[in-house]
ZAMARGU-4260 file (C-alpha; in steps of 0.2 Angstrom, whole numbers, plus 5000, padded with zeros to 4 digits):
<rodrens>
0) 5882/5715/5464 | 5898/5724/5460 | 5896/5721/5442 | 5879/5729/5443 | 5886/5744/5452
5) 5900/5746/5440 | 5888/5744/5425 | 5877/5758/5433 | 5892/5770/5437 | 5898/5769/5419
10) 5881/5772/5412 | 5881/5789/5422 | 5896/5795/5413 | 5892/5811/5404 | 5895/5811/5385
15) 5910/5820/5380 | 5910/5839/5378 | 5909/5844/5359 | 5918/5858/5350 | 5902/5867/5348
20) 5900/5867/5367 | 5916/5876/5370 | 5916/5893/5361 | 5931/5902/5356 | 5934/5916/5368
25) 5927/5933/5363 | 5944/5940/5360 | 5950/5925/5351 | 5966/5916/5354 | 5985/5919/5354
30) 5987/5900/5351 | 5993/5896/5333 | 5998/5880/5324 | 6016/5886/5325 | 6015/5892/5344
35) 6005/5878/5351 | 5996/5865/5339 | 6011/5857/5331 | 6021/5854/5347 | 6005/5848/5356
40) 6001/5835/5342 | 6019/5829/5340 | 6021/5827/5359 | 6004/5819/5362 | 5996/5813/5347
45) 6008/5809/5332 | 6017/5794/5340 | 6001/5784/5333 | 5994/5798/5321 | 6008/5802/5310
50) 6010/5794/5292 | 6029/5794/5296 | 6027/5782/5311 | 6026/5764/5307 | 6021/5758/5324
55) 6004/5767/5325 | 5998/5755/5340 | 5981/5752/5331 | 5977/5770/5326 | 5968/5770/5309
60) 5979/5775/5295 | 5966/5788/5289 | 5967/5797/5306 | 5982/5808/5304 | 5988/5824/5311
65) 6004/5828/5301 | 5997/5844/5293 | 5986/5858/5298 | 5974/5853/5284 | 5972/5836/5292
70) 5969/5844/5309 | 5956/5855/5302 | 5947/5841/5294 | 5947/5831/5311 | 5946/5845/5323
75) 5928/5839/5330 | 5935/5822/5333 | 5951/5828/5341 | 5941/5838/5352 | 5929/5825/5359
80) 5944/5813/5362 | 5957/5825/5370 | 5952/5843/5373 | 5946/5851/5388 | 5938/5838/5400
85) 5939/5824/5387 | 5953/5812/5391 | 5950/5796/5381 | 5966/5801/5371 | 5980/5798/5372
90) 5979/5782/5382 | 5992/5779/5394 | 6001/5786/5409 | 6009/5801/5401 | 5993/5810/5397
95) 5994/5829/5394 | 5990/5840/5409 | 5973/5848/5411 | 5980/5866/5406 | 5986/5859/5389
100) 5970/5850/5386 | 5962/5867/5389 | 5973/5876/5377 | 5970/5862/5364 | 5951/5866/5367
105) 5953/5884/5365 | 5965/5882/5349 | 5952/5870/5341 | 5937/5880/5345 | 5945/5895/5338
110) 5947/5886/5321 | 5965/5880/5325 | 5974/5895/5317
</rodrens>
């Protein structure tokens, strides 16, 4: 009976919010790669998603966030995993706080300038 309840509960989880569902604010953003993105990615993502890291903990080699071009190419994927209410990445106890995830959502939805 518990297994059935768990299965039903997990089936009710909403799908992740997408980047198109989170519009850039009308006034744009003050967040830039230099002022926000680079540090957020270094602190929360590049432990596994950097070409310079040999211990990628199972992260695919093709998913890298070392450059702004790589971030732009993967912005929608980064968003559904880590931005705003999406919390599947990074895994573990040291997750970024909600305000930082909201900043990531804003930065990405505004084109990650």
